[in-house]
C-alpha positions in Angstrom: 8.5 150.7 32.7 10.5 154.1 32.9 10.1 155.5 29.8 6.3 155.6 31.1 7.0 157.7 34.4 5.8 161.2 34.7 8.2 164.3 36.4 7.7 166.2 39.0 10.5 169.4 40.0 8.5 170.5 42.7 9.7 174.3 44.7 10.6 176.1 41.2 10.8 179.6 42.2 13.6 180.9 39.3 12.6 181.6 35.8 15.9 179.1 35.0 15.3 176.2 37.1 11.3 176.3 35.5 13.2 176.2 32.4 15.7 173.6 33.6 13.1 171.8 34.4 10.7 171.6 30.8 13.7 171.4 28.8 15.3 168.4 31.2 12.5 166.6 30.5 9.7 167.0 33.1 6.5 166.3 33.4 4.9 168.9 35.5 6.8 170.9 38.3 5.3 172.4 41.3 5.4 176.5 41.8 4.7 176.5 45.8 2.5 178.6 47.7 2.4 178.0 51.1 4.5 180.8 52.5 6.1 179.2 55.3 8.4 177.3 53.3 12.0 177.5 52.4 10.1 176.6 48.2 7.9 180.7 48.4 6.7 182.2 45.7 4.1 184.5 45.8 1.1 185.4 43.8 2.9 187.6 41.3 5.5 185.4 41.5 3.8 182.4 40.5 1.8 184.0 37.7 5.1 185.0 35.6 7.1 182.0 36.3 3.3 179.4 35.5 3.8 181.9 31.7 6.4 179.7 31.2 6.0 177.2 31.0 4.5 175.3 27.6 1.1 173.5 27.3 2.6 170.2 27.1 3.4 170.8 31.2 1.7 170.5 33.5 1.7 173.1 36.5 1.1 172.7 40.0 0.5 174.8 42.6 0.7 173.8 46.6 -0.7 174.9 49.3 -1.1 173.6 52.5 -4.7 174.5 54.5 -5.6 178.1 52.6 -9.4 179.1 52.8 -12.3 178.7 50.6 -12.0 181.6 49.1 -8.4 182.4 48.9 -7.5 178.8 47.1 -10.4 180.0 44.3 -8.5 184.1 43.8 -4.8 182.0 43.3 -6.4 179.0 40.5 -7.3 182.5 39.8 -5.2 184.4 39.3 -1.9 181.5 38.4 -3.8 179.4 35.9 -2.3 175.7 37.4 -3.5 172.4 35.7 -3.1 171.2 39.2 -4.6 171.7 43.0 -2.1 170.0 44.9 -3.1 170.0 49.4 -0.9 168.8 51.8 -2.7 170.2 55.5 -5.3 169.0 56.7 -7.7 169.0 54.1 -10.8 166.1 53.7 -12.3 164.6 51.5 -15.2 166.7 50.9 -14.0 170.1 50.7 -11.3 168.5 48.4 -14.3 166.9 46.4 -16.0 169.9 46.2 -13.6 171.5 44.2 -12.7 167.8 42.1 -16.5 167.9 40.7 -16.8 171.1 41.0 -13.6 173.0 38.4 -12.0 171.3 35.7 -9.0 170.8 37.1 -7.3 168.0 38.4 -6.6 167.5 42.3 -3.5 165.5 44.4 -3.6 165.0 47.3 -0.7 164.7 49.2 -0.2 161.8 52.7 2.4 160.8 54.3 3.2 157.3 54.3 4.6 156.0 57.9 3.7 152.2 57.3 1.4 149.8 55.1 -2.1 151.9 57.7 -1.6 155.2 56.3 -1.5 154.1 52.4 -4.6 152.4 53.5 -6.2 155.0 54.5 -5.0 157.0 51.9 -9.2 155.2 50.6 -10.8 157.9 52.5 -9.7 159.9 49.2 -10.5 157.4 46.8 -13.6 159.7 45.4 -11.9 163.1 45.7 -9.1 163.6 44.2 -7.4 162.3 40.7 -4.6 161.7 42.5 -2.4 160.3 46.0 1.1 162.1 46.9 2.5 159.6 48.6 4.8 161.3 51.0 7.1 161.4 54.5 5.0 162.7 56.9 5.4 165.5 57.9 6.7 167.0 60.2 7.7 170.8 60.9 7.5 171.3 57.6 4.7 169.3 55.3 7.3 168.2 52.5 10.6 169.2 50.8 12.0 167.7 54.4 14.8 165.7 52.4 13.1 162.2 54.3 12.2 158.9 52.1 9.9 157.0 52.5 10.1 153.2 53.5 9.6 151.9 49.9 8.6 148.7 50.7 5.2 149.7 52.1 4.6 150.1 49.1 6.2 146.9 46.9 2.7 144.7 46.5 -0.1 147.7 47.0 -2.8 146.7 44.9 -3.9 150.9 44.2 -6.6 151.8 43.7 -6.1 155.9 43.2 -3.8 157.3 41.2 -0.1 158.1 42.6 2.8 159.3 42.9 5.9 159.6 45.1 7.8 161.6 47.2 9.9 162.6 49.7 13.6 162.5 49.7 13.5 161.5 46.5 17.3 163.0 44.4 19.2 161.7 41.6 20.7 158.6 42.9 17.8 156.8 44.3 14.7 157.9 42.0 15.9 154.6 39.8 15.5 152.0 42.7 12.7 153.8 44.1 10.8 153.3 39.9 11.8 149.7 40.3 11.1 149.1 44.3 7.2 150.7 44.1 6.4 150.7 40.3 6.1 154.6 41.0 3.8 155.6 37.9 4.5 160.4 38.7 8.4 160.7 41.0 8.5 163.6 42.7 11.4 165.9 43.8 12.4 169.1 45.7 14.9 169.1 48.4 16.9 166.6 47.1 17.9 168.7 43.9 18.3 172.0 46.1 21.6 173.2 46.7 20.6 175.1 50.2 17.1 175.5 51.3 15.1 176.5 49.0 17.8 176.6 45.9 17.7 174.3 43.1 20.6 173.4 41.0 19.9 173.3 36.8 22.4 170.8 37.2 20.8 168.5 39.8 17.7 168.8 38.4 18.5 167.5 34.3 21.1 164.8 36.3 17.2 164.0 38.2 15.0 164.3 34.7 17.6 161.6 33.0 17.9 159.2 35.7 13.8 158.7 36.0 13.6 158.2 32.1 16.8 155.1 32.2 15.7 153.9 35.6 
């Protein structure tokens, strides 16, 4: 199972950590354009970091409740493979993007209980992938809080999905084993301080996910 598990390293902000993620075998990286986040990068920084990423690795641009015009501008500037929404975006808005751009559209979704998973089905035709995360707190995503994985066990997924929320080199193998996640996404679990990614932790996470 795990040799096919895709690996996303999110919230990267420096050339060194982008290079480390690519070298360690990440299949996806995430660049965060949400200004209040400690992982925030400017559009100019995102453009430069995106240029470092080879075509074999997909780049996700993380946005939160961004209006239509700024969304169009940043997509044109950065040219990501994926746009990942972390706010209160409606299925109708995401379907519009999905149907009118070549991008993959992902939606982060906080999972509190089994009903949370069922409620995500309203996005079934609006996104290419749901990214299940811990429920949003003051900051959407990157909270270091894990989902209760037992909620995911045995759930019949009708939308392609990935698992985020408190993943680290220490627990990612168990997370994959228990949930069968086809993609794992880590951010704060690879940091020495908020927003400060550690190259060694990135390598350890990718290795643990591949060998799970």
